[in-house]
N, C-alpha and C positions, 0 to 999 in steps of 0.2 A: 187341391192344395199343389199337387205336383204339376196338374196341368198350367194353373196360374202362375207358377215359378217358370215353366217353359214359354209361357207367352212372353213373359218381362225378358229372361231371356234372349229371344227372337228379337226383341224391339230392340234390346241392347246391342245386340252383335250386327243388327243392321245399322244402327247407326254408327258401330265402329267402323263397319268394312265401306260407308260410301265414299270418304275420299279418296280412298285407292280404286274404286270402281269409276270413280270419275277420271283419276288418271291414266287408269289403262284403258278405258273402252272410248274416250273421246266424244262422248256425247251428253246430250243436256238433258234428255226428258227422264223424268221421274220413274217410268218405267221402263227405258231402257236400262238405268240404272240399277234398280232393283233386279232384273233378268241377269246381268252381270254377276251379281252377288248369290245368285242361287245355286247349291242348296245352302241354308245359312246352317254353319256349324252350331254343334249342341253343346254347350259347356256342360262338363262333367262336374267337376267341382273347384274349388278355388285352393291352389296349392302354393300361393306364398302373397307376401304382401310388401310393398314397398312404403317407407313413411320418410317424409321430408322432413329435416331437422334444419331449424332456421340459423339457429346457434343465436350470437349476439351482434349486435350491430356494429359494425367497423372493424370486427376482429378475424374475417374471413374464413369463419370455424362452421359454415351451412356444412351439411352432409345429408347424405340417406341413408339409411337402417334396410338392409331386409332379412324380413325372416322366412325360411322355409317351413311351411308347413307339414311337409311329408317327412323330415328327419327332426323336428324342433330346432333346428340350430339358427342363431341370430348372426347376422354380418354386421358389425357397426357401422361399418363405412364403406359399404358396396360400390360407390362410386368412385373412389380412389383406389379400391382395391382393381377394380375393372379396366378405368382408365388411367390409372399412375399418375393422377393428379386431385389436388382438392377441387370442390365444386365452386367455391367462393363465397360472395358476403352476402348476407340479406337475400336467400333464398324464399319465395314467399309464396308461389303455386306450385302444383304438381298436378297434371293432368292426363288421364288417358284418352287417346284419339287413334282409332285403328289398332294397330302394332307397335305404334310407339308411344311413349310418353315426353311431353312437354315439361320442362322445369324451368320457371321464371325466376331469375338469380337478378336481384336490383341492383347490387352496386353501391353506387353512391353519386353525387354530382361534381366530383373532384376530379376521379380516374376513371380510367376506362375500364369497369369492369362491371359492364351492364351487358347479360345476353340471356336470350333463350336458348337454352338446352336441348335438344332432342336425343331421344336415346331409344333404343330398341328393347321392348318391354320384356321378352325372354330373358336378355343377357345384360341388361343396363347399361350396352357399348354405347357411346357417343354417336350418331349418324350425323348431326351435324350441329353447331355452333353457331347459332345468330347473332350479329353484333347490334346492340343498341346502344351504341356509341358515338358521338357526335364531338369532331373535334378535341378528341382526347379525351373526352368527357362522359361519362355517363348517363342517359336519360330518366334511370331509374325505371324500369317495368316492373308492373305489381301484378296483375291480373290475367288470367288468357282463358279465351271462351270460343266455342266452336259452332259454325253453321255450316252445314256443306262441304265443301272441299277447300273452306278457308278457315284459319286460326286467327284472333281477335288479340290484341294484346295492349293493356290500358298502360300508361306512364305516369310519373311524378312533373313529367314537362308537359303535360296537358295533351297529349297526343294518343291517338289510337291507332297503331299499325295493322295491317293486313296480311298474314302471310299464307301463301300457297302452300297447301300440306301435301302437295305433289313433288314443288320443286324446293320447298324451303327456305323460297324465297320470300322478301318482303315484298310486294308490289303496289301497295299504297298506303301512306299515311296522312293522316290529317288531325289537326288542331281540332279539339272539342271540349276543352275543358280546364281545368286546373286541377293540378295534381293529383290526377286519377285513381281511384283505386277500386275496387270491386266492381263487375259489372255482369250482367245477364242480357238473354237475346232470346226475344218474344214479339210477334207477330210482326213480322220483319223489321224489327227495332233494335237497338243496342242500348240498353241503360245502362251508364257509369256514372260512379258515385265522384261528385266534386269534393274531395275531402282534405282540403286546404286547412293546413293547422300551423301551429307555430314551428313545425321542423321546414314544412316546406316552402311555408312563407311567414319569416320571423314578425311578431307580434299580432298574425291572425287571429281575429275571434271567430274563424271557420266559417266556408263555403258552406252553403245551406241548400244545394240543388242537385239534383242529377241532370246530366245533360242526355238528349236523345237523341240517336243516330239514326237516319235511314240505311237499312243493312246494305239495300243493294248497289247504291253510289257512295255509300259513306258521306252523306250530307249530314251536317248537323240540323235538326228539327229546331229546337226550341230546348230552355231547362226549364226544369221543373222542381219548385222549393218544396222539401221534404224536412230539413229539419239539419241543423249545425252537425259537421263534420260527418256525413253520411261515410259508411263504411264497405258495409254488406249489401250484396244486392241479389235478389233470388227470383228466378221467374217460377211463380206458384203454379199448381195443379189445377185450375181453375181461370187462367187467362188472366193474372194477376202480377201484378212486381212489387216484392215485399223489400223493403228497404230498411236497414238499422243504421242508427244514425247514433254516434258517441258524445255528441255533448262539447260542451268547452270545459275544461276542468280549470276550476276554481272562479265559475263565474255565476253568480246567483240567476236562478231559473232558465238553466241552458244545459240540463242535465239529458242524458242519454233516452231514445226512444227508437218506435220502431211507426213506420208508415205503409198503408197499401195502397198501390194505384190501380185503376183499371188499366191494361195494356192494350186497350182498342183505343181508349181515348186519353189515355197519360192523366184523367181527372183523380184526384185524391179519395179515396172512399172511407177510409179510416185511420187516426192517427191514436197513439197509444203512449204514456211514459213508461217506458220499463227499459232492460238493459239485456240487448240479446247480441252475445260476443261473437257465434258461430250459426251458421243454419246449413242446414242439408235437408234435403226434400228429394223422395220418391212421388210417384203417384199416390199412394197413400201411407204414406211415412214421412209427414213434418216434424223435424227434430231440432232442436235448438241449445245453445248452451247457452246461458245468461246469469246475471248477476256476478260477475267474475270481478267486478272493481267496486262495484257499489253495495251490492246485496252482502247479507251476513255470511254468506256462502255461496258460492257456484252451486248452478242445478244444470242437470241434462234432463230434459224434458220433452213430451209430445207438444205441439204446438196448436193451440186452437184455431186453427185458421180464420175461421170467420169472425172472430173479436181481438185476435193477435195477445189471446194471454198464455200466460202457462198452464198447460193441461197436465197429465199424471207424469209422475217420474216416470224415467226411462229405466234405471236399472232396479230390476224387481230383486235380487239378491244382497248382501250383505258390502257389498265392493264400496271400497272409499276413494275419491278422489281429493289430490289436494290441490290442483290447477290445471283444471280440465281446458287444454288449448287449441283441440282442434277435433272434428268430428265429420267421418266419412261413412256414407251408406253403401255397401257392397252391392250393386244393381241386380247380380244372380240369384242370391238368395235373402237381402236386406237384412244381413247381418251389419255390425256396427263397429268402427274402429273408434274409438276415444284417444285422442293424445292428452297423455300427462305432463305438464313440462314439470312438474313439482314446485321446487322454488327457482324464479325466475335468477339465472344468474348461475344457476347449478349447472355441473358439466352434461348430466346426463339426466333424460327422462323416463318416460313407459308408456308403451302401447298397450294397450287393453283392449281385447277383440269380445263381442257379445254376440249372443244369438240377437233375430229380431225380436224376442220375447224378453229382450235385457237380462238374459243370464250370461255371466262370464263363461268365457270358455277358455280363454289362458292369455297371458300377457308376456313380454317381451323388454329390454331394455333398449332404449335408444339413444340419439345424441341430446344437445341442449336446443328446447324448445320445437319439441317433435309437433307438427301440424297436420298438412294433407297426406291423402295416403290412396295407393294406386294397387290393384289387385291382378292377382296372375292365376291362369285358369288351365286346366288341362280340358282336351275336349273328347265329347263320343266318336 
């Protein structure tokens, strides 16, 4: 098990280091890049975790909570503490890449409150605030994904913007669809959900497609029909793309479901009727939150990746959750952080940290509607 963990860590750290190697060495060959990042530091342990709190729409009360695993102390709004200002409105995504973490703050369409905020992982201090506003109004960025030395950001105005992770400048933007939401990168392509709904387009019955964009030059290749209002998109471990769609509320026969596509051909492999609210995969640990809105109660379970059915429950002790809202797997040891929003509208939620085997280790309070997490490590 230790050897497997170290292999996973090495791959993880190599990916984290790549953009900074690109920036420093100026070479383009993969072998040249790998030469620049040797020796790869070995993670010793996880020492802390950031949790993004979405807050409530329009209230500008998004925040980031930090839990120090060495002291057991919680900083309820570390972003404000470190940077002296509030995070903003509708923070929707938080991911680590290299030594930085990127927070997508959606804002709204009427004011200039849309940003991608780049922070130092160790300190939480802002490195760069990248504007996603045009003519004094936000374009509502939603999700971020990474490949090589670039970050890709989807937005509700239908655009994908590419950020150079060395300069932290947007170097290209293309129109790719309608009300873009979740996305994944696989086989040299970006797959992004056209999640058009009544909020983004009043009266809409929901777009049913993914836009497929060639990564190399950001050219839109096609749209692939999946299901009404797709939201979550995840690259699978076997050359496939998994899409969860929400359906259209109140419309008969338009419930939630999931689709698996081939990343080689973009053809549909299987479609199932199910409600998947959050997806998190590693090489051999596919986990989902499901049933939050249509089931008798939500579940956190392993996903049978072949037929997209619910597998065994992940939690193996008696830990109870009220409203699981986010799911993040720690790539170091495959421990899992589950964010519980409690009652929507509640001023605080809870983050619960589990072993890879589904046993709770600890929990800590968060802000309103907690979701994504980023882990902090010490090194040998």
